N, C-alpha and C positions, 0 to 999 in steps of 0.2 A: 504494500500500500504506500501511497504518497505520505510523506511525513506530516503534511498539513491537511490531509483529507478530512479531518474532523474539526479543523479550525472554524470558529464561528465569530460573529461580531460581538456576541455577548457570552458570558460564562454559562456553564451548565450547572444547575443546582439539582442535586439528587436528594429527594425526600421520600423516605420509605413509608409504608402504610402503617396502620394501627397494629400494635402488639409486637413490635420489634424494636430493638435498640442496637446500634452498631457498637461492637467492641473491637479492641485491637486485634484479637485473634479470629473473630468471627464477623464477617462483613455480609450484610444483606445483598450487596451489589456484586460480590465475587470479584472477577477480574475486569469488569466493565470499566470502572474508573481508570485503572492502569492503562488499558488499551486506548481509551479516549484521550488521555494525556499524552501517551506515546504518539498518537496521530495528530496532535496539535491543539486539542481542546483544553480549555481552562475549566477545571471541575471543582465544585465545592459541595459540601454535605449540609443538610438542614440542621443536623445535630440535636433534634428534638427527641424526647422520650416518647415512644409509641403509645404509652398510656397516659400521657400528660400529667405525670406525677412530679415533675420538677419544672 
């Protein structure tokens, strides 16, 4: 793939659904963020708790 094939005008914000929380060892998104970044995208995470407890 082209190194910039996922480059966008705006960053990508990944927000998971209800009932999940990202941890360092377990990611809801798997390898998706890594691949997007490698292909030129700027990726951020919502960082919210899936049950709105914090």
